[in-house]
N, C-alpha and C positions, 0 to 999 in steps of 0.2 A: 289343724295346723296345716295339713294339704293346700287348703284353700290361703291361708294366709301368705304360704312359701310362693305359690303359684301367681298371686297378686302383685307380690313384690319383684318377684322374677319377672314379669311381663313389663314391669316398669323398669327396672336396672339392666334388663336384658332383652328389651323388646325384639331389637331386629337379629339377635342372635338366633342361628338355628337351634332348635330345642332336640330335634331327631331328624336324620337324614337316612332315607331309603336308598341304601348307596352299595351294590346297584340293584336296579329291577329289570325285567325282560323290556318292559314300556320306557325305559330311563328313570332317571332319579328324580327324585323330589324331595322338599324337606318343609319343617312347619318351624316358625318362629316362636320365641316365647310368649310374644304378644298373640299371634294367631293363635296357638295352644290354648290360653287363659282365654280368649274369646269363644272359642269352639267348646270348651268345657262349659261355659255359662249358657251357650244355648242347648248343649245337649243336656243339661239339667234341667231346663225347662221342660223338655221332652220326655225325660224320667218322671217329673213330677206330673206332669200331664196323664201318665200311666198309673199314678198312684204310689211312686216310691217316693218315702218319704225318710225320717229319722228311724234308725235301726231297722230299715227294710233291707233285705240281704238280695244284692244283684249278683247272680253267676256268671261270669265271663267265660265261654268255650271258645277261645278265639286264639289265632295266631299272635305271634309278637310284632302286632301292627301299631301305628298310631292312633289307629279307633280306640285300641285298648287303654292307652294312656288318658285320651281324651274321657272316656266314658268311668275310667277310676277317678280321674278328677271331678268329673260331673257328680257322682255318686257321693262323693266326700262332701261336697257343695251343700248336698240335701242332708247330711249327716246318715246316710245309707252306708252300709257294709259292703265292701267288695271282696266277692270270693273267686279267686284265679284257679281255673283247672287247666293243669297241662294238656296242651292238644296232643301230645304224644300218648295220654291217657288211651288203654283200650275202654271199648263201648262198656263193658263191666265196670270198670272203675269209675267212668262217668256216671252210671246210674247208682253207686256205693256213695260216690261223693255227694251227688244230689240229694240222695235219699237222707245224707246225714245234714246237708245244708236246710233242708225246705226253704228253698229261696223264694221271693216274691217274682221274680223276674229273671227270665235266662236268655241271654244273649250268644248268639253264637253264629257261626258260617254254614252254607249248605254242605262243606265238607267234612264239617266236624259235629255235625246234628246228631250223628248216631248214637245212642246212650243218653240223649236229653230228653227221653219219652218218659222219664220215670218220675215227673214232677206233674203236680197239678196247675201249676201257676202257668202264665203265658211264657212262650217260647218265642222268641223274636228271631229271623233270621236276616243277618246283613250282608253287604259286600262292602269288604274293605275300600278305604278311600284311596283315590289315585292323586291328589292334590290336596292343600289346605281347605279348600271349599268344600269338597265330598266327602272328607272325611267325618265319619258318625253322621251322615246325611239325614239317614231315617229317624234321627232322635233331634236333631238342631231346629230349634224355634226362635228366629232372631228377635220377633216382636213380642215375646211373651215377658212377664214380669220377672225381676231378679230373683235370686234363688233366696228363700228366708234366714234372717241372722240366726244363727246358732249359739244358743249360749254355751260359752266354755266350760268343757267338760274332759280332763285328761283322761278318764276311763272310758269315754266312748269308743265302740268298736269301730275300727277302720276298714282293716282288712283281713282276710282268710286265707292262708298259706297252707295247701295241702303238702302233706310228706310224700315221698317217692313210692311208697308201698313195698319198700323193698325187703321188710320183714312183718307183711300184713298187708290189709286192706290200708288205703290212705286215708289220713287222719287232718283235720283242718285247724293248725294253730291259728288262734287269732291273736291281732295286735291292737292297743287303743291309740289314741293320740300320744299318749305319754312315751309309750315305747318308740314311735316315730319321731318324735321330738329328741328324745336321747340318742336314738341311732344316727340322726343329722348331726346332731353336735359330737358324737365319737368319730365319725367318719371325717368331717369337714373341718374338725379341731376348732370349731367354732367359728372359723371364717367365713365370709361371703364373699365370692366370687372366685376367678382364678381356675376356673374348671376345664378349660382345653377341648380336646377332642377324645373320645371314648369309644369303647364297643359294647352291646350288650352280648356277654356271653353265656347267657344263660335265658331260657324261657321268660316271658314277662309273670307267667305265673307263680315263679320261684320265689321264693324269701328273699334272695339276691335282687331282686327288682322291685318288688312288693314294698318292702321297707326301706329299700335304699333311693327310690323317687325323689323323697323330700331332699335329701343329700344332694342329688344330682342335680336338681332345680337350683337350691341354694347355691351351690358352685357356678351354675349359669354353664355348665358342659354341653357340648355339643354330642349326641350320643348316635352312633352309625348303627343302623339295622340292618342284617342280612336277610333275605327270605331262608336260607339255608347256610348253618356254616359250613364254611369251606376254607380250607386252608390257604390257598392260593389268594382268594378274595382279601382273607382277613391281614395276612403279609402285605397285600398291597394297600390296604387301608391304613397299617403302622408305619409304613414308609412313607406314604404320600402326604398323611398329617402328620408325620414326626410326632407318633403320640409318645408320651413321656412314660406309660406303662404299658406293660404285656400283660393281659389278665386273660383269666379262662379258668378251665380243670385242667387236672394232668392230661387226660387222653388228647386233649385239643393242644396242649402245649407239644406233646409227643409228634403230632400230625405236622405241627408247624416245622419242628427240627427236622423232619423226614422229606421237607421239600428242596428239589436238588439245586433251587437257587438261593437259599437261605443265606448262603455264606457270600452272596455277591453284593450285598447292601450293607449301606453305614448304618449302624446302630447307636451313634454318639447321643442321639436324643434319647434313647430308652434310660431311665434311671432306677428303674425295677419292674420286677417279675412278680406279680402276686396271682396265686394259683389256691384254689380251693376245691371243695367238692368230693375230691376222691385222694387218696396217698399219692404223693410223689416218689417214685424212685429215686435213690440216692444218685443213679447215673442218669437221670434226667435232670435232677438240681445241676449237677456237674455241668451237662451239655449245654444246658440252656444259658447257665451264668457265663459259658465260655463262648457261646455264639452271640449273645447278647450284648455280653461286656457290662452284666448289670447284676446286682444282688437279687436272689430269690427268696421271698417270703412264701411259706407253707401257712395257709390258713384253715384252722380247723374250726367247725361251727355246724348249726344242723339248723333245720327247720325251727326247732323249738327254742333255739338260743336267738332267734332273730338275727341269724347271719353274722354274729360276732360271737368270738371263743376265745381262742389260743391262736397264737402264732409265732413264727419264727422272726426274729429281728433282722432288719436288712443288714446288720453289722454284726452277725452272730459268726461263731467260729466253725469251723468247716463240720465239726462233731455234730453241732447243734444244729446247722444247715441243713446236712444231707441226711442225718438218722433221728430228727425228732420233729414234734409239731410245736416245739418252742415253749412259751410261757403265757401265761394270761394275759390278754389285753387290758388296757387300764378300763376299771369299773368291772371286772370280773374277777370271782373266785373259783376257784378248782379244787377237789379233792378227790382221793383215790380212796374206795370205801368197798367193804366186803359186802356180802348179800345181805345182811343183817343191816346194813347202812352205817357200820363203825369204822373210821379211818383205819388205814394199814400201813405199815410201815414203809420208808422210801424204799425201791426196789422191788416191793411185792406187786403182783397183777392183780386189779382188783377194777370196779366198776366207776369211770368218770363221772362226777358229779360236777355241777355247774351252778354258781348264783349270781345274777346282776340284775340290774334294772331295765334291761331290755329284753329278758327272755319272754316267752308268749304268756298272756293271761290263762291259758288253758285250751285245750280241744273243744271247738264249736259243736256243742250239743251232744257232748260225750263226758260227762262227769265222772265216769268209771276210771277212764283212763286217764283223766287228768289228774284226779287223785293219786293214781298208782305212779306217774310221772313226776308229778309237782310236790316234793314232801318237805315238809316244813321250809316252805321257800326257796327249795334247792330243786333242780333240773338232775334228774336221772336219765343219763343220756343214752345208756345201753350201749356203750362203747366200753371195750377193756383197755386199760392202760397202765402205765408204771410211772414213776419218777424218777429220772437218773441222779445219780452223784451230785449232777452240776444243777439239780432243781429243774429241768427241763422235763416235759411229758413226752413219752412214747406210745404211741400206740399199738394194740396187741390183736386188734379186731372188734367185730361185735360180740357181746356175750352170747348170741344165738347161733353166731358162728363156730364158736368153740366146740370141737369134737374130742372124744375121748377113746384112746387105742391102748388096750392092754392095759386100763386102769390110769393111765398117765394124759393129762390136759395137754391140747395140740391147739394153737392160735394160728389160723392160717395166715393172718397177717406178717406173723414173723417169719413163717417159713416162705412167704410170696418176697418177701424183703431179700432174702438171700438167693432165692432163684432167678428173679428178674435182673441179676448182676451177670448171669451168665451171657458171654457174648453173642450166642445164638438165640436169645428171648428178646422178644419186644415186649410181651406180657403176659403175666400169669394170675390163675386164680387158684387156689387149693380148695376143695371141698372133700367132704369126707363120703365114704361108700361102707354101707353097713357090710360087715364080714363075721363069718361063723366063729372064727377063733378069737380073733381080737377085739370084736365087738364094731370097731369102725377102722378104717384106714385111709389115709389120703390120697387123693385123686389131682394129681397136677394137671390143669387146662392150661395149654400153653398156645400163643402166638408166635411163629418164628419169626425172627428178623427177615425184611425182605433178600429174598435172594442166598439165605443162609441155610446151611443144612440142618434137617430136623433133628434136634438131640435124642439121643436115646434116654430111656429111663435110668439106665445104669448110668450113664454118662452124668446125668442132672445128681443122681444120689453121690456120686464121687466127688462130684464139685462141691455138694453142700455138705459134705461129711466132716469137714473141720470146724464148720459153724452151727452145726445143728446136731442134737441128740439123734440117737438113731431113731426113737420112736418117733419123731419128726420128721423124718426123711419122708417123702411120696413112695409109694408102693404100685400106683398105676400112674399111667401118662396117658392124656387124649390130646389131638393136637386142633387147632383150628385156624381159619383164615381169619377171623376176628369172633373176639368173645361178644354173647349178647349182651344189650344194655336195657336198661328200664328207662322211665320217663326223664329222670334226671340225669341220665348219661352214666349211672354207676353200672358196673358189672351185675348183671342178674344171676346171682348165685342159685336163686330158688329155681329158676330155666335151666341152669346147669344141672343142677342135682336132679330135677324131674327128668332130664334127658339123656341122664347117666344111664349106662348099661354096662354089667360084668362084659369085660373084654372076651 
């Protein structure tokens, strides 16, 4: 289906820039939909010459550059599977992912090649293109035969998206034509065209790009790429191109709002703020709505759910918009279940299970993990949540993050959602620490607001005492200039726990 959409986009949006590198040290450049389609055809010939064919696995260890898109489309023309490895993976994570994949070809750059020595297949080093003619130049063969015609197969694997590894080694969720077709329908509303300008807020290896590329092409959107996400550059693009939506993950929105010039601009063109990836604190939602003058939609999903799950409506009331993750999106079912897999009563905390026709087919080459995660057609997310009286879902954190203090369960996300409202706190993460008396106690790892005094532990406990039971209040405090993050920009709790030491 990627090929069909690419072909049609090359005709309907022929001269529309598909991707723009904006800005780059050597100046900006763009590739049109017609040029993108032609480059993918030529690169497919080069891949075929190297033995890549139907169901071959091509691993891309690349930054988010236009070459990535061309090679992804090229592999799809041959019926091959593209696996994206996040360029922020550490070498050990690359080795693990490649060991799981058992690819037929690895394509990387000299800067990212460390960790790609774990394979027996060829590893090709490329230099990213600097114009439409040089993109994926090492593979393009203009005089080669066209790609073979493939039988229509909804279950043919198309892409593999690796998890962030926040709860263990990264695992590869794979998606077929069937899911990508359905995701494009859901995200575009079935319409063709009308894409305008937008940003790529995640790495291309992320599920938010890999499974959404068909939708982006179907709308004819011009996607702007940044070598590195920078708040000032993003703000410039939003204003200069009058983007209708502000998108990203919560930490990115927070950085935008910290810019001294943010209130100098007219944001009448912004119609929505759409944020996923991690929890959005109520204060962040309130401030963003105030600055941009637009509704804020929190999107909850995962690599395994295909990037589609639960979200707050743009017209949600304040209680839902500020304190929940909303309700299941069209085509998605959601339930809260106990450890035995039985539904729990409304208001009780349990594991969030999802079911839809866009969730992953499974973990690549990992049937054991697949069987543990997909049960009777339902996806076990590993996230704890409850359903409030209005029917909205409220996250309580990961099941692996919960700790037990003196026999009572403590859910870090619940504590964090209270502490982050303190006027001196910019960001907070609560982790457990072993304790000889209580078993475990909570440690609040905080980033103070710029220029604000560092709050004391006593101050934080007093601030939260009216909203949290005594056993949930943190008993230790650690201050940071910034919290460590993993490859998907989520707070790296495992690193915080590993680095924690008694005061």
